[in-house]
N, C-alpha and C positions, 0 to 999 in steps of 0.2 A: 461447427462450434468446437472450440478448444476448451477442455476442462482440465484444470490442474489443481491439485491439492498438495500442500507442503507444510512443514512446520519446523520449529526450532525451540529450544529451551534457553531462556535468558535468565541469568542469575541476578535478578533485580525483583523488587516487589511488584506484584501484579498491577497495582494502581499507577505506579511510575511508568511501566511499560505501556499500559493502556493510554495514559495521558499523552505520552510522547508520540505514539503511533497515530492517535486520533486527532493530532494537531497538524493540519495541512502545512503550516509554515515550517514544520520540521522535515518535510519530505525530502528536500534537497540534501539533507545530512545523511540520508541512508538509502535513497532510491537513485541508482545510477541512471543518468540521462535526464533527471529532473533538475531544471534550472531554478524554478521558483514555483511556489504554490501559495495561495491565500484564500481565505474565506471571502465570500461575496456579501456577507452580512455579519453583524456582530453576534448573532446567535451561535451558541456553542451547544452541540449535541441535540439540535432540534431536527427531527426527521423531516425531510423536505427542504432543508437549507442547502446552500450550494457553495462549492469552492472551485477555483480555476487553477490549472497547472500548465506551466510552460516547460517543455522538454524536448528530447530527441527520441525518435523511433526509427530504426533502420536508416539512419543517415538523414532523416528529415526533421526539421523543427516543427513542433506541433503545439497548438493551444487547445486545451480541452476543458470542458466544463463538466462537473460531476454533481450529482444529487445524493445527499445522505439518505440511506435507506434503512440503516440499522444503527442504533446507539443505545447501549445498555452499559453504563460505566463499570469498568472492570471485567466485563463479560463479552460484549459484542460491538463491532464497529463495521459498517459496510456502506458501500456507495456504488452508484452506477454512472456510466458515462452518458452525457446528453449531447456531446459533440466530440469531434476529433476523428482520427482515422480508424478507431476501433470501437465497436459496441462491447462494453465490458461491464461485468458486475463482480466486485471484489468484496469478500466478506472475511473479517478477522474474528477469531474467537480466542479468548484468553482463559487459561486455567492454571491453578497452582500445580506444580509438578517437581518433585525431588528438590525442594528448597529454592525453586525458581519459578518462572512463569513460562508456560508452554504457549507459544503463539502458533495458531493454525490459520493458514490462508487458503481459502477456496476461491478460485478464479475461473470465470467463464468469459471467453473472448471470441468475438467474431469480427473479421475485417469488414469495414463498411463497403469497400470496393475491392473485391477479390482479384481484380486485374492488377492491383498495385502490390499484392503480397502473395507469396507462395505459402499456403497454409502449413505445410510441414516445416518449412524454414521458420515461419513465424512462431509455431509452437515450440520448437527447439530454443529459439531466442528468448521467448517469454519464460520458459522453464529455467533456463540458465540465469536470466536476469532475476527471477524470484529467489533462486538459491543465493546469488551474490548479494541481493538486497537484504535477505535475512541474516547472512553472515556479517554484513556491515552494520545492520541494526544491533546485532548481538555485541559486536566490537564497540560501537559507540556507547551503548547503554552500560555495558560492563565497565568500560573505561571511566564513565561518569562516577561509578561507585568507588573506584580506586582514587580518583582525584578529589572526591568529596570526603574521604576518610581523614 
């Protein structure tokens, strides 16, 4: 099992960061390798609801379904995979910090088929992708602040 914790501070109000991150349709804007994501029901923020994501992982195109496991507006957002090449649970927490929003990500991942993935390479790739995703999220959200002024 791979466990990774990382964070960043985004200089935007906490509710704006939370709303953006917890909307699956925004994932392609800040998650490298994600081509599209969408809710599978109209429910927003209902634990047990689902969303689907199409993306690339280690050169392979994947379709994965996720179940919402945590949703507390402005505080927590989490989900687990139900299908796809990885068993994963990802949890985001949000807190005010130095005039911005600190986003903490806790990720637990295990390859469904270890013969397809080298765990050390997979961990390095996921760690790198999380850092890049957070940097892009920060850039996208902070640019929205500038363009809306």
